[in-house]
Backbone as a chain_set.jsonl record, in Angstrom:
{"seq": "MHRPLLPVLVLALAGVTAACGGDDAPTTPTAPTGPSNVTVTFMGTVNRNGANTHPFTTDGGTVTATISALSPDSTAIIGLILGTWNGSSCQTVIADDRATQTTSVIGTASGSGNLCVRLYDATGELAGPTTYEVQVVHPQR", "coords": {"N": [[-69.683, 46.092, 72.469], [-67.364, 45.211, 71.406], [-66.214, 47.206, 69.935], [-64.409, 49.18, 71.25], [-62.091, 47.667, 71.435], [-61.248, 47.28, 68.832], [-59.753, 49.629, 67.746], [-57.395, 49.349, 69.26], [-56.393, 46.848, 68.411], [-55.926, 47.452, 65.714], [-53.91, 49.416, 65.941], [-51.919, 47.885, 67.207], [-51.447, 45.932, 65.259], [-50.468, 47.55, 63.207], [-48.094, 48.429, 64.365], [-46.622, 46.017, 64.548], [-46.398, 45.372, 61.843], [-44.865, 47.535, 60.92], [-42.496, 47.033, 62.258], [-41.623, 44.793, 60.937], [-40.853, 45.689, 58.494], [-38.236, 46.933, 56.321], [-34.838, 46.602, 55.275], [-34.519, 44.218, 52.853], [-32.352, 43.095, 51.681], [-29.978, 40.56, 51.117], [-27.502, 39.542, 53.487], [-23.989, 39.383, 53.316], [-22.057, 36.798, 54.458], [-19.197, 37.001, 56.587], [-16.013, 35.735, 55.95], [-14.274, 33.364, 57.955], [-11.353, 34.344, 59.685], [-8.079, 33.243, 59.205], [-4.914, 32.135, 60.536], [-2.294, 34.579, 60.561], [0.774, 35.199, 58.807], [3.808, 35.382, 60.561], [7.033, 36.78, 61.185], [9.896, 35.616, 62.671], [12.991, 36.334, 64.078], [15.971, 34.706, 64.725], [19.09, 34.712, 66.389], [22.539, 33.871, 66.761], [25.571, 32.066, 67.612], [27.547, 29.655, 66.057], [29.898, 27.334, 66.951], [32.874, 25.564, 65.905], [32.019, 22.256, 65.173], [29.734, 22.61, 66.678], [26.318, 23.545, 67.702], [23.127, 25.233, 67.598], [19.837, 25.572, 68.866], [16.539, 26.721, 68.296], [13.459, 26.912, 69.628], [9.957, 27.284, 68.703], [6.459, 28.183, 68.514], [3.708, 27.338, 66.385], [0.908, 27.764, 64.141], [-1.069, 25.659, 62.013], [0.178, 25.29, 58.682], [2.316, 26.697, 56.083], [5.77, 26.72, 56.76], [8.744, 28.495, 56.812], [12.229, 28.58, 56.957], [14.981, 30.667, 56.776], [18.353, 31.341, 56.206], [19.603, 34.361, 56.897], [21.913, 35.755, 57.388], [25.399, 35.189, 57.672], [28.418, 35.265, 59.409], [31.873, 35.554, 60.12], [32.174, 34.795, 57.489], [30.293, 34.774, 54.75], [29.969, 32.76, 52.952], [30.231, 30.4, 54.22], [29.654, 26.943, 54.954], [26.939, 25.487, 56.468], [24.766, 23.627, 58.637], [21.208, 23.355, 58.434], [18.211, 22.908, 60.039], [14.751, 22.167, 60.132], [12.427, 21.29, 62.405], [10.588, 19.213, 64.804], [9.839, 20.186, 68.102], [10.401, 18.615, 71.086], [10.458, 19.39, 73.667], [12.92, 19.065, 74.768], [14.736, 18.504, 72.765], [15.499, 18.992, 69.257], [13.817, 17.405, 66.851], [14.659, 16.168, 63.784], [13.023, 17.073, 60.809], [13.121, 18.292, 58.297], [16.101, 18.833, 56.568], [19.089, 20.551, 55.623], [22.236, 19.934, 54.965], [24.198, 21.36, 53.723], [23.911, 24.135, 53.73], [24.019, 27.638, 53.018], [24.427, 31.217, 53.313], [21.298, 32.707, 52.626], [20.029, 30.311, 52.056], [17.079, 28.308, 52.229], [14.765, 26.284, 54.065], [11.729, 24.574, 53.709], [8.614, 23.702, 55.021], [5.49, 22.038, 55.892], [3.243, 22.514, 58.435], [0.897, 20.46, 59.915], [-0.906, 21.202, 61.797], [-1.427, 23.159, 64.825], [1.492, 23.527, 66.829], [4.656, 22.664, 68.42], [7.621, 23.663, 67.111], [11.0, 23.752, 65.748], [14.06, 25.406, 64.885], [17.273, 24.646, 63.81], [20.704, 25.284, 63.767], [23.882, 24.211, 62.709], [27.271, 22.95, 62.75], [27.724, 21.257, 60.122], [29.655, 19.963, 58.613], [31.942, 19.943, 60.08], [33.855, 21.736, 59.478], [33.919, 24.464, 59.963], [35.727, 27.442, 60.141], [36.011, 28.937, 62.4], [34.259, 30.508, 65.161], [30.991, 31.176, 64.019], [28.732, 33.612, 63.403], [25.201, 33.914, 63.102], [22.083, 34.707, 61.508], [18.805, 33.8, 61.379], [15.741, 33.672, 59.764], [12.444, 32.896, 60.493], [9.438, 32.21, 59.029], [6.113, 31.866, 59.731], [2.723, 30.59, 60.278], [0.586, 32.246, 62.593], [-1.805, 32.78, 65.065]], "CA": [[-68.574, 45.859, 73.349], [-66.165, 44.883, 70.654], [-65.692, 48.389, 69.254], [-63.224, 49.789, 71.843], [-60.955, 46.786, 71.217], [-60.833, 47.375, 67.438], [-58.635, 50.556, 67.542], [-56.197, 48.804, 69.891], [-55.888, 45.816, 67.513], [-55.409, 48.109, 64.513], [-52.629, 50.027, 66.314], [-50.962, 46.805, 67.474], [-51.106, 45.331, 63.979], [-49.647, 48.524, 62.491], [-46.763, 48.393, 64.985], [-45.952, 44.773, 64.154], [-46.091, 45.481, 60.419], [-43.766, 48.481, 60.779], [-41.288, 46.385, 62.752], [-41.201, 43.791, 59.968], [-40.347, 46.356, 57.296], [-36.821, 47.236, 56.355], [-33.988, 46.163, 54.182], [-34.614, 42.783, 52.582], [-31.157, 42.669, 50.964], [-29.261, 39.515, 51.861], [-26.196, 39.94, 54.016], [-22.904, 38.494, 52.935], [-21.328, 36.382, 55.656], [-17.764, 37.236, 56.543], [-15.229, 34.509, 56.03], [-13.452, 33.32, 59.16], [-9.964, 34.687, 59.431], [-7.119, 32.24, 59.628], [-3.71, 32.723, 61.108], [-1.457, 35.429, 59.717], [2.184, 34.851, 58.882], [4.693, 36.229, 61.35], [8.455, 36.514, 60.973], [10.681, 35.617, 63.902], [14.413, 36.295, 63.773], [16.825, 34.124, 65.76], [20.514, 34.983, 66.164], [23.428, 33.138, 67.639], [26.897, 31.723, 67.11], [27.866, 28.23, 66.001], [31.328, 27.054, 66.995], [33.258, 24.35, 65.171], [31.354, 21.063, 65.69], [28.674, 23.006, 67.594], [24.96, 23.721, 67.188], [22.169, 26.017, 68.379], [18.444, 25.259, 68.558], [15.575, 27.76, 68.674], [12.073, 26.429, 69.546], [8.881, 28.254, 68.514], [5.146, 27.559, 68.302], [3.082, 27.765, 65.142], [-0.377, 27.194, 63.758], [-0.907, 24.882, 60.791], [0.455, 25.993, 57.428], [3.681, 26.671, 55.566], [6.817, 27.26, 57.629], [9.977, 28.688, 56.046], [13.395, 29.061, 57.701], [15.971, 31.17, 55.827], [19.563, 31.94, 56.782], [19.708, 35.7, 56.319], [23.272, 36.288, 57.548], [26.484, 34.389, 58.245], [29.583, 36.139, 59.534], [32.534, 36.492, 59.226], [32.249, 34.284, 56.114], [28.929, 34.555, 54.259], [29.942, 31.562, 52.1], [30.443, 29.218, 55.069], [28.661, 25.873, 54.843], [26.385, 25.229, 57.799], [23.559, 22.819, 58.579], [19.961, 24.028, 58.785], [17.141, 21.935, 60.282], [13.422, 22.548, 60.583], [11.964, 20.06, 63.032], [9.613, 19.285, 65.887], [10.443, 20.383, 69.421], [9.752, 17.722, 72.049], [10.68, 19.937, 75.0], [14.341, 19.004, 75.123], [15.583, 18.438, 71.579], [14.891, 19.276, 67.953], [13.779, 16.188, 66.041], [14.776, 16.574, 62.392], [11.99, 16.776, 59.824], [13.719, 18.724, 57.024], [17.47, 19.277, 56.832], [20.032, 20.852, 54.54], [23.571, 19.886, 55.564], [25.116, 22.187, 52.942], [23.277, 25.448, 53.615], [24.824, 28.855, 53.075], [23.57, 32.401, 53.454], [20.112, 32.754, 51.756], [19.396, 28.996, 51.924], [15.813, 28.133, 52.949], [14.082, 24.995, 54.132], [10.303, 24.861, 53.762], [7.787, 22.563, 55.396], [4.087, 22.325, 56.187], [2.749, 22.016, 59.721], [-0.483, 20.019, 59.731], [-1.727, 21.833, 62.831], [-0.655, 23.91, 65.805], [2.457, 22.698, 67.526], [5.978, 23.165, 68.783], [8.639, 23.378, 66.107], [12.31, 24.294, 66.073], [15.04, 25.586, 63.82], [18.586, 24.31, 64.379], [21.869, 25.545, 62.922], [24.962, 23.383, 63.242], [28.439, 22.73, 61.895], [27.404, 19.967, 59.5], [30.818, 19.319, 57.999], [33.1, 20.007, 60.974], [34.866, 22.539, 58.787], [33.868, 25.898, 60.225], [37.067, 27.944, 60.474], [35.944, 29.511, 63.741], [32.887, 30.857, 65.511], [30.234, 31.779, 62.929], [27.463, 34.177, 63.85], [24.149, 33.735, 62.1], [20.736, 35.227, 61.696], [17.873, 32.966, 60.622], [14.369, 34.166, 59.847], [11.413, 31.851, 60.377], [8.116, 32.747, 58.695], [5.152, 30.804, 60.032], [1.384, 31.061, 60.649], [0.348, 32.45, 64.033], [-3.072, 33.493, 65.348]], "C": [[-67.282, 45.604, 72.593], [-65.537, 46.104, 69.995], [-64.467, 48.996, 69.955], [-61.967, 48.94, 71.612], [-60.396, 46.912, 69.802], [-59.705, 48.383, 67.219], [-57.333, 50.04, 68.154], [-55.584, 47.734, 69.0], [-55.286, 46.421, 66.252], [-54.052, 48.738, 64.809], [-51.559, 48.958, 66.564], [-50.499, 46.157, 66.178], [-50.224, 46.256, 63.156], [-48.231, 48.538, 63.055], [-45.974, 47.164, 64.597], [-45.544, 44.848, 62.692], [-44.917, 46.425, 60.197], [-42.449, 47.845, 61.234], [-40.764, 45.356, 61.76], [-40.613, 44.425, 58.717], [-38.855, 46.569, 57.4], [-36.123, 46.671, 55.15], [-34.076, 44.654, 54.021], [-33.387, 42.266, 51.843], [-30.43, 41.609, 51.777], [-27.919, 40.049, 52.359], [-25.163, 38.907, 53.599], [-22.155, 38.088, 54.194], [-19.835, 36.682, 55.496], [-17.04, 35.908, 56.727], [-14.428, 34.513, 57.331], [-12.002, 33.643, 58.8], [-9.059, 33.6, 59.98], [-5.91, 32.909, 60.232], [-2.983, 33.582, 60.077], [-0.019, 34.956, 59.838], [2.927, 35.873, 59.725], [6.128, 35.84, 61.013], [9.169, 36.659, 62.301], [12.141, 35.489, 63.5], [15.166, 35.732, 64.981], [18.272, 34.417, 65.385], [21.338, 34.165, 67.142], [24.77, 32.916, 66.981], [27.056, 30.209, 67.157], [29.387, 28.102, 66.005], [31.62, 25.807, 66.17], [32.707, 23.133, 65.91], [30.216, 21.378, 66.666], [27.32, 23.162, 66.91], [24.172, 24.618, 68.134], [20.763, 25.681, 67.906], [17.553, 26.369, 69.089], [14.16, 27.2, 68.518], [11.103, 27.591, 69.316], [7.574, 27.492, 68.336], [4.519, 28.146, 67.05], [1.684, 27.184, 65.041], [-0.157, 26.479, 62.432], [-0.695, 25.747, 59.559], [1.92, 25.895, 57.054], [4.639, 27.372, 56.519], [8.105, 27.316, 56.806], [11.063, 29.218, 56.97], [14.468, 29.43, 56.69], [17.156, 31.757, 56.581], [19.736, 33.301, 56.115], [21.093, 36.313, 56.495], [24.181, 35.236, 58.167], [27.712, 35.295, 58.288], [30.625, 35.45, 60.412], [32.57, 36.043, 57.762], [30.842, 33.944, 55.622], [28.823, 33.337, 53.349], [30.157, 30.281, 52.911], [29.315, 28.217, 54.858], [28.245, 25.486, 56.262], [25.136, 24.366, 57.633], [22.35, 23.611, 59.063], [18.857, 22.975, 58.883], [15.858, 22.673, 60.649], [12.83, 21.261, 61.146], [10.894, 20.281, 64.074], [10.356, 19.365, 67.219], [9.69, 19.529, 70.427], [9.94, 18.19, 73.491], [12.124, 19.902, 75.436], [15.255, 18.924, 73.902], [14.763, 18.681, 70.311], [14.969, 18.01, 67.103], [13.69, 16.589, 64.569], [13.582, 16.124, 61.558], [12.539, 17.098, 58.434], [15.109, 19.252, 57.342], [18.2, 19.591, 55.535], [21.404, 20.948, 55.182], [24.585, 20.761, 54.833], [24.533, 23.576, 52.708], [24.324, 26.558, 53.689], [23.867, 30.028, 53.283], [22.542, 32.414, 52.326], [19.456, 31.386, 51.53], [18.133, 28.947, 52.778], [15.444, 26.66, 53.008], [12.609, 25.32, 54.385], [9.543, 23.586, 54.097], [6.362, 23.012, 55.65], [3.716, 21.685, 57.516], [1.274, 21.672, 59.547], [-1.432, 20.62, 60.755], [-0.84, 22.626, 63.768], [0.326, 22.985, 66.506], [3.754, 23.411, 67.813], [6.986, 22.705, 67.74], [9.955, 23.98, 66.553], [13.11, 24.497, 64.791], [16.401, 25.378, 64.483], [19.652, 24.603, 63.345], [23.054, 24.841, 63.546], [26.106, 23.292, 62.238], [28.297, 21.331, 61.311], [28.635, 19.228, 58.999], [32.034, 19.272, 58.925], [34.207, 20.866, 60.406], [34.749, 24.038, 59.019], [35.24, 26.353, 60.705], [37.119, 28.489, 61.906], [34.494, 29.809, 64.068], [32.202, 31.605, 64.354], [28.918, 32.299, 63.491], [26.451, 34.056, 62.716], [22.906, 34.514, 62.493], [19.855, 34.364, 60.813], [16.472, 33.522, 60.849], [13.4, 33.021, 59.597], [10.083, 32.548, 60.133], [7.126, 31.609, 58.888], [3.791, 31.397, 60.41], [1.235, 31.177, 62.168], [-0.948, 33.232, 64.199], [-2.83, 34.622, 66.3]], "O": [[-66.2, 45.783, 73.152], [-64.4, 46.018, 69.531], [-63.513, 49.316, 69.246], [-60.865, 49.489, 71.6], [-59.207, 46.68, 69.584], [-58.74, 48.029, 66.541], [-56.262, 50.284, 67.597], [-54.363, 47.706, 68.841], [-54.252, 45.957, 65.771], [-53.13, 48.606, 64.005], [-50.409, 49.131, 66.161], [-49.315, 45.866, 66.008], [-49.315, 45.785, 62.472], [-47.267, 48.649, 62.297], [-44.774, 47.256, 64.342], [-44.444, 44.423, 62.34], [-44.055, 46.143, 59.365], [-41.401, 48.105, 60.643], [-39.566, 45.077, 61.747], [-39.933, 43.743, 57.95], [-38.277, 46.398, 58.473], [-36.74, 46.314, 54.147], [-33.749, 43.902, 54.939], [-33.374, 41.111, 51.416], [-30.284, 41.747, 52.991], [-27.295, 40.898, 51.722], [-25.444, 37.71, 53.541], [-21.668, 38.95, 54.926], [-19.293, 36.62, 54.392], [-17.418, 35.079, 57.554], [-13.953, 35.565, 57.759], [-11.506, 33.257, 57.741], [-9.261, 33.104, 61.089], [-5.894, 34.126, 60.418], [-3.058, 33.331, 58.874], [0.366, 34.379, 60.855], [2.7, 37.078, 59.612], [6.399, 34.709, 60.608], [9.065, 37.685, 62.972], [12.494, 34.642, 62.68], [15.019, 36.215, 66.104], [18.637, 34.376, 64.21], [20.869, 33.816, 68.226], [25.075, 33.492, 65.937], [26.742, 29.566, 68.158], [30.074, 28.689, 65.169], [30.702, 25.082, 65.786], [32.9, 22.989, 67.118], [29.781, 20.496, 67.405], [27.186, 22.943, 65.706], [24.503, 24.747, 69.313], [20.518, 25.525, 66.71], [17.773, 26.893, 70.181], [13.697, 27.027, 67.39], [11.385, 28.732, 69.683], [7.581, 26.296, 68.042], [4.764, 29.3, 66.697], [1.325, 26.246, 65.753], [0.872, 26.693, 61.791], [-1.31, 26.803, 59.412], [2.672, 25.111, 57.634], [4.362, 28.463, 57.017], [8.507, 26.331, 56.188], [10.847, 30.195, 57.687], [14.832, 28.615, 55.842], [16.983, 32.573, 57.486], [19.986, 33.383, 54.912], [21.42, 37.292, 55.823], [23.782, 34.495, 59.066], [28.007, 36.003, 57.325], [30.246, 34.805, 61.39], [32.954, 36.82, 56.888], [30.266, 32.937, 56.034], [27.717, 32.918, 53.004], [30.254, 29.196, 52.338], [28.169, 28.595, 54.615], [29.076, 25.201, 57.124], [24.515, 24.387, 56.57], [22.451, 24.428, 59.978], [18.602, 22.242, 57.928], [15.877, 23.667, 61.375], [12.741, 20.256, 60.442], [10.359, 21.38, 64.219], [11.367, 18.694, 67.426], [8.483, 19.694, 70.607], [9.616, 17.461, 74.429], [12.52, 20.615, 76.357], [16.438, 19.248, 74.003], [13.535, 18.591, 70.298], [16.051, 17.595, 66.688], [12.749, 17.272, 64.163], [13.183, 14.96, 61.591], [12.439, 16.288, 57.512], [15.279, 20.032, 58.28], [17.957, 18.977, 54.496], [21.706, 21.925, 55.866], [25.723, 20.887, 55.286], [24.649, 24.127, 51.613], [25.363, 26.423, 54.335], [22.657, 29.846, 53.41], [22.894, 32.154, 51.176], [18.419, 31.314, 50.871], [18.103, 29.465, 53.894], [15.774, 25.888, 52.107], [12.281, 26.214, 55.164], [9.8, 22.526, 53.526], [6.058, 24.205, 55.627], [3.856, 20.476, 57.701], [0.491, 22.501, 59.083], [-2.649, 20.547, 60.584], [0.362, 22.754, 63.534], [0.034, 21.813, 66.746], [3.932, 24.587, 67.498], [7.174, 21.509, 67.521], [10.034, 24.635, 67.592], [12.871, 23.854, 63.769], [16.647, 25.874, 65.583], [19.524, 24.217, 62.183], [23.223, 24.861, 64.765], [25.929, 23.525, 61.042], [28.698, 20.344, 61.929], [28.65, 17.997, 58.965], [33.039, 18.639, 58.602], [35.365, 20.742, 60.804], [35.417, 24.814, 58.337], [35.842, 25.722, 61.573], [38.178, 28.489, 62.535], [33.594, 29.407, 63.33], [32.765, 32.543, 63.789], [28.095, 31.531, 63.99], [26.801, 34.09, 61.536], [22.721, 34.914, 63.642], [20.129, 34.211, 59.623], [16.075, 33.804, 61.979], [13.522, 32.28, 58.622], [9.652, 33.378, 60.934], [7.266, 30.536, 58.302], [3.706, 32.557, 60.811], [1.697, 30.32, 62.921], [-1.152, 34.246, 63.531], [-3.765, 35.337, 66.659]]}, "num_chains": 1, "name": "protein.A"}
């Protein structure tokens, strides 16, 4: 009575063994990807004794704000702030009150959050309306 069962067991065992075969090479896990840096350009005009604020969101990491253009006078002295945005104002974290074209401020965000860049007439000496372009490079998922 046990003989008809033997071929079935042999076939079943062969199928299980074949399913276990294959590549025994270890697989290399892929590293999780973090946020990539993005560049955001803000433009505006600062009047004498005036200011402009631009909020943005970021993920943790290095944040750099650079004045890429000032016009009509590229040597004008202007204030540049990198700060935290609380929903209504830019709270100063890093500031350069004597920034000119190509000046950068650099900070590190410890995690995701709302930040801001602010340009202002720091000395009260702007000759007239000054247009600007500021580039902010920051991590973003």
